[in-house]
C-alpha positions in Angstrom: 0.0 0.0 0.0 1.2 3.5 -0.8 0.8 6.5 1.5 0.8 10.1 0.7 1.3 13.3 2.8 0.7 17.0 2.2 3.4 18.7 0.1 5.9 20.8 1.9 5.5 23.7 -0.4 1.8 24.0 -0.1 0.8 27.6 0.7 -2.5 28.4 2.2 -4.2 31.8 1.5 -4.8 32.4 5.2 -1.5 31.0 6.4 -1.1 31.7 10.1 2.3 31.8 11.9 3.1 29.3 14.6 3.2 30.6 18.2 6.3 32.7 18.7 6.7 33.4 15.0 7.8 36.8 13.9 6.9 38.8 10.9 10.5 39.9 10.7 13.4 37.6 9.9 13.1 33.8 10.1 9.7 32.4 11.2 11.1 29.0 12.5 14.3 27.2 13.1 13.9 23.6 12.0 16.5 21.6 13.9 17.1 18.6 11.8 17.3 15.4 13.9 17.3 13.0 11.0 20.7 11.7 12.0 19.6 11.2 15.7 16.5 9.2 14.6 18.7 7.0 12.3 21.5 6.6 14.9 19.3 5.3 17.7 17.4 3.0 15.3 20.6 0.9 15.4 22.8 2.1 18.3 22.3 2.7 22.0 25.4 4.8 22.8 26.1 8.2 21.1 29.2 9.2 19.3 30.5 12.8 19.5 28.0 14.3 17.0 25.1 12.8 18.8 26.3 14.1 22.1 26.5 17.6 20.8 23.1 17.4 19.2 21.5 16.0 22.3 23.0 18.7 24.5 21.6 21.4 22.2 18.2 19.7 22.0 17.9 19.5 25.8 18.9 23.1 26.4 16.1 25.3 27.8 17.0 28.0 25.3 15.8 25.8 22.4 13.1 23.8 24.1 11.3 26.9 25.4 11.5 28.8 22.2 8.3 28.4 20.1 10.2 29.3 16.9 12.2 26.0 17.2 10.8 22.8 15.8 12.6 19.5 15.8 12.2 17.7 12.5 13.4 14.7 10.6 13.3 13.7 6.9 12.0 10.2 6.5 13.1 7.7 3.9 11.6 7.9 0.4 9.9 11.2 0.7 10.3 14.9 0.2 8.9 15.7 3.6 10.2 16.6 7.1 8.1 15.6 10.1 8.0 17.0 13.6 9.6 15.0 16.3 8.5 15.4 19.9 10.9 17.7 21.8 10.2 16.0 25.1 11.0 12.6 23.6 14.3 13.9 22.3 15.2 15.6 25.6 14.7 12.3 27.4 17.8 11.0 25.6 19.8 13.2 28.0 18.1 11.8 31.1 19.6 8.5 32.3 16.3 7.3 33.9 14.3 7.9 30.6 17.0 7.1 28.1 16.2 3.5 27.3 12.5 4.3 26.9 13.3 7.3 24.6 15.5 5.1 22.4 12.8 2.5 22.2 10.2 5.1 21.3 12.4 6.6 18.6 12.9 3.1 17.1 9.1 2.8 17.0 8.8 6.2 15.3 11.4 5.1 12.7 9.4 2.0 12.0 6.2 4.1 11.8 7.9 6.4 9.2 8.3 3.5 6.8 4.6 3.9 5.8 5.0 7.5 4.9 6.4 7.2 1.4 5.5 5.1 -1.7 7.2 1.8 -1.4 9.2 2.2 -4.6 10.6 5.5 -3.3 11.2 4.0 0.1 13.2 1.0 -1.3 15.2 3.2 -3.7 16.3 5.5 -0.9 17.0 2.6 1.6 20.1 0.7 2.3 20.3 -2.9 3.4 20.2 -2.1 7.1 16.9 -0.3 6.7 15.1 -3.5 5.5 14.0 -4.8 8.9 12.4 -1.5 9.8 10.7 -1.3 6.4 9.1 -4.7 7.0 8.1 -3.9 10.6 6.6 -0.5 9.5 4.7 -1.9 6.6 3.2 -4.5 8.9 2.2 -1.9 11.5 4.3 -3.4 14.2 5.6 -0.1 15.6 4.3 -0.8 19.1 5.9 -4.2 19.1 9.3 -2.5 18.3 8.9 -0.2 21.3 7.8 -3.0 23.6 10.7 -5.2 22.5 13.4 -2.5 23.3 11.7 -0.9 26.3 10.6 -4.1 28.0 7.1 -2.7 28.8 3.8 -2.1 27.1 3.7 1.0 25.0 1.1 3.6 24.2 0.1 4.1 20.6 2.2 6.5 18.5 0.4 9.6 17.3 0.6 10.2 13.6 3.7 12.0 12.4 2.8 15.6 11.4 4.5 16.9 8.3 6.0 20.4 8.4 4.1 22.6 5.9 4.1 26.2 4.8 7.8 26.6 4.6 9.1 29.8 3.1 12.1 32.1 2.9 11.8 33.1 6.6 12.4 29.5 7.8 15.8 28.0 8.5 16.8 24.4 8.3 19.7 23.6 10.6 21.6 20.3 10.2 23.9 19.5 13.1 26.5 17.7 11.0 25.2 14.2 10.1 24.0 14.3 6.5 25.0 10.9 5.3 22.3 8.5 6.5 20.0 8.7 3.4 21.0 8.4 -0.2 18.6 11.2 -1.3 19.0 13.5 1.7 21.0 16.3 0.1 18.9 16.2 -3.1 15.7 16.5 -1.1 17.1 19.4 1.0 18.3 21.3 -2.1 14.9 20.7 -3.8 13.2 22.0 -0.7 15.4 25.1 -0.8 14.7 25.7 -4.5 10.9 25.4 -4.0 10.4 27.3 -0.8 13.4 29.6 -0.3 14.2 28.0 3.1 17.7 29.0 4.3 20.3 26.3 5.1 22.5 26.4 8.1 25.0 23.5 8.2 27.3 22.5 11.1 30.6 20.8 10.4 32.6 18.8 13.0 35.5 18.1 10.7 36.5 17.5 7.1 38.8 14.5 7.6 36.7 12.3 5.4 37.6 14.6 2.5 41.2 15.3 3.5 42.2 11.9 4.7 39.9 9.3 3.1 42.3 6.5 3.9 41.2 6.7 7.5 37.6 5.7 6.5 35.7 3.0 4.8 35.8 3.6 1.1 32.1 3.8 0.4 31.5 6.2 3.3 34.3 8.4 2.1 32.8 8.6 -1.4 29.3 9.2 -0.1 30.3 12.0 2.3 32.5 13.7 -0.2 29.9 13.7 -3.0 27.1 14.8 -0.7 29.2 17.6 0.8 30.3 18.8 -2.6 26.7 18.9 -3.7 25.5 20.8 -0.6 28.3 23.3 0.1 27.6 25.8 -2.7 24.0 26.3 -1.3 24.7 26.7 2.4 23.7 30.2 3.7 25.5 30.0 7.0 28.0 27.6 8.6 28.7 26.5 12.1 31.9 24.8 13.3 33.0 23.5 16.6 36.6 25.0 16.7 39.0 27.4 15.1 40.7 24.5 13.5 37.6 23.3 11.7 36.8 26.9 10.7 40.2 26.9 9.0 39.5 23.6 7.3 36.1 24.9 6.0 37.6 28.2 4.7 40.3 26.3 2.8 37.7 23.9 1.3 35.4 26.7 0.1 38.2 28.9 -1.2 39.9 26.1 -3.0 36.7 25.6 -5.0 36.1 29.3 -5.5 32.8 29.1 -3.6 31.2 32.0 -1.9 32.3 32.3 1.7 29.1 32.7 3.8 29.2 33.7 7.5 31.0 31.1 9.7 30.4 30.9 13.5 32.1 28.7 16.0 29.5 27.0 18.3 31.0 26.7 21.8 31.0 23.2 23.3 29.3 23.4 26.7 31.2 22.5 29.8 28.1 21.7 31.8 27.8 18.2 30.3 29.9 16.5 32.8 28.9 15.5 36.3 32.0 15.4 38.6 32.1 12.5 41.0 34.6 12.8 43.8 36.3 9.9 45.5 34.0 10.3 48.6 30.7 10.2 46.7 28.8 6.9 46.6 32.0 5.1 47.3 30.4 1.6 47.7 28.8 2.0 44.3 32.1 3.2 42.7 34.0 0.2 44.1 31.3 -2.2 42.9 31.3 -0.7 39.4 35.1 -0.9 39.3 35.0 -4.5 40.5 32.4 -5.3 37.8 34.9 -4.1 35.2 37.8 -5.9 36.7 39.5 -2.7 37.8 39.0 -2.6 41.5 42.7 -3.3 42.2 44.2 -2.0 39.0 45.5 1.6 38.6 44.8 2.6 35.1 45.3 5.2 32.3 42.1 6.0 30.4 41.6 6.4 26.6 38.1 7.3 25.3 37.3 7.1 21.6 36.4 4.9 18.7 39.1 2.4 17.8 40.0 3.6 14.4 43.1 4.8 12.5 42.7 8.5 13.3 42.8 7.9 17.0 46.5 6.8 16.8 46.3 4.0 19.3 49.4 2.2 18.1 51.5 5.2 19.2 50.0 5.0 22.7 50.5 1.2 22.9 54.1 1.6 21.7 54.7 4.2 24.4 53.3 2.0 27.1 55.3 -1.0 25.9 58.5 1.2 26.2 57.5 2.3 29.7 57.0 -1.3 30.8 60.4 -2.2 29.6 61.8 0.6 31.8 59.5 0.7 34.8 58.0 -2.8 34.9 54.9 -3.2 37.1 54.8 0.5 38.1 53.1 1.2 34.7 49.3 1.2 35.1 47.0 -0.8 32.8 45.3 0.9 29.9 41.5 1.2 29.8 40.0 1.7 26.3 36.4 2.9 26.1 35.1 3.0 22.5 33.5 1.0 19.8 35.1 -0.7 16.9 35.7 1.6 14.0 36.7 1.2 10.3 40.1 -0.1 9.2 41.1 -1.1 12.6 41.7 -4.9 12.4 45.4 -4.8 13.4 45.0 -2.5 16.4 41.9 -4.4 17.6 44.0 -7.6 17.5 46.7 -5.9 19.5 44.2 -4.6 22.1 42.8 -8.1 22.6 46.3 -9.7 22.9 47.7 -7.2 25.5 47.0 -8.4 29.0 47.5 -4.9 30.3 44.6 -3.6 28.2 41.0 -3.5 29.3 38.7 -2.7 26.3 35.1 -1.8 26.8 33.2 -1.2 23.6 30.1 0.4 25.1 29.4 1.6 28.6 26.8 3.9 30.1 27.6 7.6 30.8 27.2 6.9 34.5 29.9 4.2 34.4 32.2 6.4 32.3 32.0 9.0 35.0 33.3 6.4 37.5 36.1 5.5 35.2 37.2 9.1 34.8 37.1 9.5 38.6 39.3 6.4 39.1 41.8 7.0 36.3 45.3 8.3 37.1 45.1 10.4 34.0 43.8 10.2 30.4 45.6 10.2 27.0 44.3 11.4 23.7 46.9 10.6 21.0 44.8 11.3 17.9 46.4 12.3 14.6 43.6 14.9 14.2 40.4 15.9 15.9 37.8 18.5 15.0 37.3 19.2 18.7 38.0 16.4 21.2 35.1 15.9 23.7 37.1 13.3 25.7 39.8 15.9 26.3 37.3 18.5 27.4 35.5 15.8 29.5 38.7 14.8 31.2 39.5 18.3 32.2 35.9 19.0 33.3 36.2 16.0 35.6 39.4 17.3 37.1 41.5 14.5 35.5 44.9 15.5 34.0 45.2 14.7 30.3 48.0 14.2 27.8 46.8 15.1 24.3 48.4 15.3 20.9 48.6 18.6 19.1 46.4 17.1 16.3 43.8 19.5 15.1 41.6 21.1 17.8 42.8 19.0 20.7 44.7 21.9 22.3 41.5 24.1 22.0 39.4 21.4 23.7 42.0 21.2 26.5 41.7 24.9 27.3 45.5 25.2 27.9 45.2 22.6 30.7 46.7 19.6 28.9 50.2 18.4 28.3 50.7 18.2 24.6 53.0 16.2 22.2 53.3 15.8 18.5 51.2 12.8 17.4 54.1 11.0 15.7 56.5 11.5 18.6 56.3 8.3 20.6 59.2 9.3 22.8 57.6 12.6 23.9 54.4 10.7 24.8 56.5 8.1 26.7 58.2 10.8 28.7 55.0 12.7 29.5 53.3 9.5 30.8 56.4 8.4 32.6 56.5 11.7 34.6 53.0 11.3 35.9 53.5 7.6 36.6 56.7 8.1 38.7 56.2 11.6 40.2 53.1 11.7 42.4 53.7 15.4 43.2 53.7 16.4 39.5 50.4 14.6 39.0 48.9 16.2 42.1 50.0 19.6 40.9 48.4 19.0 37.5 45.1 18.1 39.2 45.4 21.2 41.4 46.0 23.4 38.4 42.8 22.1 36.7 40.7 22.8 39.8 42.1 26.3 40.2 41.7 27.3 36.5 38.2 25.9 36.3 37.2 28.0 39.3 38.8 31.1 37.9 37.5 31.1 34.3 33.9 30.9 33.3 33.3 28.2 30.7 30.5 28.2 28.1 27.3 26.2 28.9 25.1 24.4 26.4 22.4 27.1 27.0 25.0 29.6 25.8 25.8 27.4 22.8 22.1 27.2 21.9 21.9 31.0 22.1 24.8 31.3 19.7 23.0 28.9 17.3 19.7 30.9 17.4 21.5 34.2 16.9 23.6 33.0 14.0 20.9 31.0 12.3 18.1 33.5 12.6 20.0 36.7 12.0 
């Protein structure tokens, strides 16, 4: 059976603005959560892009502004649909998170009835097939029940966004590769309605260093970005480094250089847990992970070539040959990435490595609190949330100079060149053998965080609104 929905470009003679709409400037900011909906259809734990999106979504600045709608483009159609802001905000609440993910998966299944089946199949990839079947069979509630473990209430119909015009702004937070036809649909929408496009970019490594990524993903991202970039009205980046990448990309192709704004990464994401708080729970969690009696160094990030884990492992091997059992174990928290077979094998073979592919944010807080220090050896990062997170938790960090990592560390990290194994070895060796130096590093973090006001996610959301709607 084929289903149809109202056209996005439909204009009504007596069109009335939404609450909070203004006759001047943009009427609405459409925050595109297409990537969020797709991500949680298949995964439970966020990557960096999802974390940034979720923090913006849950900010009061966006949630209390009637000009902001959260929308998603569904497979096979030319339409964007409204997504419940409360449901999205629940992703940022530990007690509601599992239920929110289950509900989003049900919404994703439901959306598979919104486009003609031929268009749906043409736009889909192999991993969409189970959802297409479930959606066509009207098994949305079963999807939610299966993942939430409790009976679900019926899903309301998805409401299409209509009456778009030149006053409206579509904001994509950086994940534009989930659907084959996504960019074509967005550009068609812009041509028909005049809606303005604001695009966030977290990095351009896929274009600059395609060898770090799966070949088909590199081709897809590059082609879609090349198609989209000439039509973007405003850009957002997450760092000075990425701003430079973007400027170079646009100038090299003789493209118009629209306004570019850095979106600050909020420092209020991270709940600090001191050694005295909930200590029985901390000990129990560490015991569960086999770390109760093991001092350890912490690495957080996907296991992939860009993260430069071989350099970290080489440095630790060198330290063990010099210091023996004084060298702490290494805890790696991160999923399996592309082109990583060799380093994955090495992680599994090393008896001093504990690799956890997916843990909850609450458990990650405990690991930060128990770590002696953290290491971020990446060749390049567009920002470096684990570095910022480490500092925010009061945990000293050794980070490479790759990309924006020094920016994320706010001048509170020890840096080394990513190819300089000996420099990393010496930096780690100092904090392993000199307790006073490590204590001083911790004290410096506490003092500087108290002295300098750091941006919050509400402030980041304010920057987004001002830049997008001006």
